[in-house]
C-alpha positions as CSV (number, residue, x, y, z in Angstrom):
1,M,-43.4,-29.0,42.1
2,V,-46.3,-29.6,39.9
3,R,-47.4,-33.7,39.6
4,W,-49.0,-34.9,36.6
5,M,-51.7,-37.1,38.1
6,V,-53.4,-37.5,34.8
7,R,-52.7,-39.9,32.4
8,L,-50.4,-38.9,29.6
9,V,-50.8,-39.5,25.8
10,G,-47.2,-40.4,24.4
11,L,-46.9,-39.6,20.7
12,V,-43.4,-39.3,19.4
13,V,-42.1,-38.5,16.3
14,L,-39.0,-39.2,14.1
15,G,-38.4,-36.6,11.8
16,L,-35.8,-38.9,10.1
17,G,-34.8,-37.6,6.7
18,V,-36.5,-34.3,7.1
19,L,-33.9,-31.6,6.9
20,L,-34.3,-27.7,7.5
21,P,-33.7,-25.6,4.6
22,G,-30.5,-23.6,4.4
23,L,-28.8,-25.2,7.1
24,V,-25.5,-27.0,7.1
25,S,-23.6,-29.6,9.1
26,S,-19.9,-29.0,8.4
27,I,-18.0,-26.7,10.1
28,G,-16.5,-24.1,7.8
29,S,-19.5,-24.0,5.4
30,S,-22.0,-20.9,5.3
31,A,-25.5,-21.5,5.9
32,T,-26.3,-21.0,2.2
33,D,-23.9,-22.8,0.6
34,P,-25.3,-26.5,-0.4
35,V,-23.3,-29.1,1.7
36,Y,-23.2,-32.9,0.8
37,E,-22.5,-34.2,4.0
38,E,-19.9,-37.0,4.1
39,T,-19.9,-38.1,7.7
40,S,-22.5,-40.5,8.6
41,I,-23.9,-41.4,12.0
42,R,-23.8,-45.3,12.7
43,S,-26.0,-45.2,15.7
44,Y,-28.2,-42.8,17.6
45,V,-29.2,-43.7,21.3
46,A,-30.9,-41.2,23.0
47,T,-32.7,-40.7,26.3
48,F,-35.6,-38.6,27.4
49,L,-36.6,-38.1,30.9
50,V,-39.7,-36.0,31.2
51,D,-39.9,-35.3,35.0
52,E,-42.5,-34.2,37.7
53,S,-42.4,-30.6,37.0
54,G,-42.6,-31.3,33.1
55,D,-39.2,-30.5,32.0
56,L,-37.6,-32.7,29.5
57,H,-33.7,-34.2,30.0
58,V,-32.4,-35.7,27.3
59,T,-28.9,-37.3,26.4
60,E,-28.0,-38.3,22.9
61,R,-25.2,-40.5,22.0
62,L,-24.1,-40.5,18.5
63,K,-21.3,-42.7,16.7
64,V,-20.3,-40.7,13.8
65,S,-18.1,-42.2,10.8
66,F,-16.0,-39.6,9.6
67,P,-14.2,-39.8,6.0
68,G,-10.8,-40.6,5.5
69,Y,-9.5,-36.7,4.5
70,G,-10.9,-35.5,8.1
71,K,-13.6,-32.7,9.2
72,H,-13.4,-30.3,12.2
73,G,-17.1,-31.3,13.6
74,I,-20.5,-31.2,13.4
75,F,-23.6,-29.2,13.8
76,R,-26.6,-30.0,16.2
77,F,-29.9,-28.2,15.2
78,W,-32.8,-27.5,17.5
79,D,-36.1,-26.0,16.0
80,T,-37.4,-23.9,18.9
81,R,-40.8,-23.9,17.4
82,D,-43.7,-26.2,18.5
83,P,-46.9,-26.3,16.4
84,N,-48.6,-27.6,19.1
85,T,-48.2,-24.6,21.1
86,S,-47.1,-21.0,21.5
87,A,-44.5,-21.6,24.2
88,R,-40.5,-21.8,22.6
89,R,-38.8,-24.8,23.2
90,V,-35.2,-24.0,23.8
91,P,-32.8,-25.9,24.8
92,D,-30.7,-24.9,28.1
93,G,-27.6,-26.4,29.8
94,I,-26.3,-28.1,26.5
95,S,-22.8,-30.0,26.8
96,V,-20.9,-32.1,24.6
97,T,-18.2,-34.6,24.7
98,R,-16.2,-36.5,22.2
99,D,-14.7,-39.9,22.6
100,G,-15.3,-39.4,26.4
101,Q,-13.6,-36.1,26.3
102,E,-15.1,-32.3,26.8
103,E,-15.9,-30.8,23.3
104,P,-15.6,-27.1,22.3
105,F,-19.0,-25.9,20.9
106,D,-20.4,-22.5,19.7
107,L,-23.9,-21.4,20.2
108,G,-25.8,-18.9,17.7
109,W,-29.5,-18.9,16.0
110,E,-30.7,-19.4,12.6
111,N,-33.7,-18.1,10.7
112,G,-34.4,-15.1,13.0
113,R,-33.7,-17.0,16.1
114,R,-36.1,-20.1,15.4
115,Y,-33.2,-22.6,15.3
116,R,-30.8,-22.9,18.2
117,V,-27.2,-24.1,16.6
118,A,-24.3,-25.9,18.4
119,K,-21.2,-25.7,16.0
120,I,-19.4,-28.7,17.3
121,G,-16.0,-29.2,17.3
122,S,-12.6,-26.6,16.8
123,A,-11.8,-25.0,13.5
124,D,-8.3,-25.4,14.0
125,V,-8.5,-29.4,14.6
126,L,-9.3,-32.2,12.4
127,I,-11.2,-35.1,13.7
128,P,-9.1,-38.4,12.7
129,A,-11.1,-40.5,10.4
130,G,-13.1,-43.5,11.6
131,D,-16.2,-43.6,13.9
132,H,-16.3,-41.3,17.1
133,V,-18.7,-41.1,19.8
134,Y,-20.4,-37.8,20.5
135,E,-22.7,-37.3,23.9
136,I,-25.2,-34.1,23.5
137,T,-26.8,-33.1,27.1
138,Y,-29.7,-30.5,27.5
139,D,-32.4,-29.7,28.9
140,V,-35.8,-28.0,27.8
141,Q,-38.2,-26.5,30.2
142,G,-42.2,-27.6,30.1
143,V,-42.4,-30.0,27.4
144,L,-46.1,-31.3,28.4
145,L,-49.2,-30.0,26.3
146,P,-51.5,-29.2,29.4
147,H,-54.8,-31.5,30.0
148,E,-57.5,-30.0,27.7
149,G,-61.3,-30.9,28.0
150,D,-61.3,-35.0,27.4
151,L,-57.6,-34.9,26.5
152,P,-55.1,-35.6,29.0
153,S,-51.7,-34.1,29.1
154,R,-49.5,-35.2,26.1
155,F,-46.2,-35.7,25.2
156,Y,-45.3,-35.1,21.4
157,W,-41.7,-34.7,20.6
158,N,-39.6,-35.1,17.8
159,L,-37.0,-37.8,19.2
160,I,-35.0,-37.6,16.0
161,P,-35.4,-34.3,14.8
162,G,-35.4,-32.7,11.5
163,G,-31.9,-31.2,10.8
164,W,-29.3,-33.8,10.9
165,Q,-28.1,-33.9,7.1
166,Q,-26.2,-37.2,8.1
167,Q,-27.6,-40.5,7.2
168,I,-28.7,-42.2,10.2
169,E,-28.2,-46.2,10.2
170,R,-29.9,-47.3,13.2
171,A,-31.8,-45.6,16.1
172,S,-32.7,-46.7,19.8
173,L,-35.1,-44.3,21.5
174,T,-36.5,-44.4,25.5
175,V,-38.7,-42.1,26.8
176,T,-39.5,-41.9,30.8
177,L,-43.1,-39.9,31.7
178,P,-43.5,-38.8,34.7
179,A,-46.9,-40.9,35.2
180,D,-48.6,-44.1,33.4
181,A,-49.0,-43.4,29.9
182,E,-51.5,-44.8,27.3
183,D,-52.0,-44.5,23.6
184,V,-48.2,-44.7,23.3
185,Q,-47.4,-44.0,19.2
186,C,-44.6,-43.2,16.9
187,A,-44.5,-42.3,13.5
188,V,-41.5,-41.3,10.9
189,G,-41.6,-38.1,9.1
190,T,-44.1,-35.3,9.6
191,G,-47.5,-35.7,9.1
192,S,-47.2,-39.3,8.2
193,A,-48.4,-42.7,10.7
194,G,-46.1,-45.5,11.4
195,G,-42.7,-46.6,9.9
196,C,-41.6,-47.5,13.7
197,T,-42.2,-49.2,16.5
198,A,-42.9,-48.3,20.1
199,R,-43.1,-50.2,22.8
200,G,-44.0,-50.0,26.4
201,E,-47.0,-48.2,28.1
């Protein structure tokens, strides 16, 4: 087991409003069809636990509001490319529930296996109108950027990834690191600074 004895710099990026081109989030549409997403995410609550081996364990709890005529489900996209390293960030051990019950999903790939895609729901089941709670759990191995020169080990992560086509009304995100952190920052949008508040150390 690797112990991270150096201090960690925590920098997290909230990819709010950043959509992945050509992707969809309503079951039954093709990846090339332009889609207006009628569902919305009322709350996005997620926990991110980085263990002493540098592996990430995530639980995302989403309250999704469905329109009156019903839909079959939602999509979850993971971008496996990390601009900070050549390592791919592929989610593993994925599980999904809806309203506390196990929800079926199919896994696939988009854009030359860059995006891991979970098609959540069943084509022969319409989701009743109203709010429904999805819980998505998964793991990603080796997420800490290693110590380099004067830089300590770093955790740099899109806590709310691009790809959600739904409006997100509010989000609460909790990160637990395996060592004391300093210089904790957050930002909304790629290449930006600020727009969110990070508390803790």
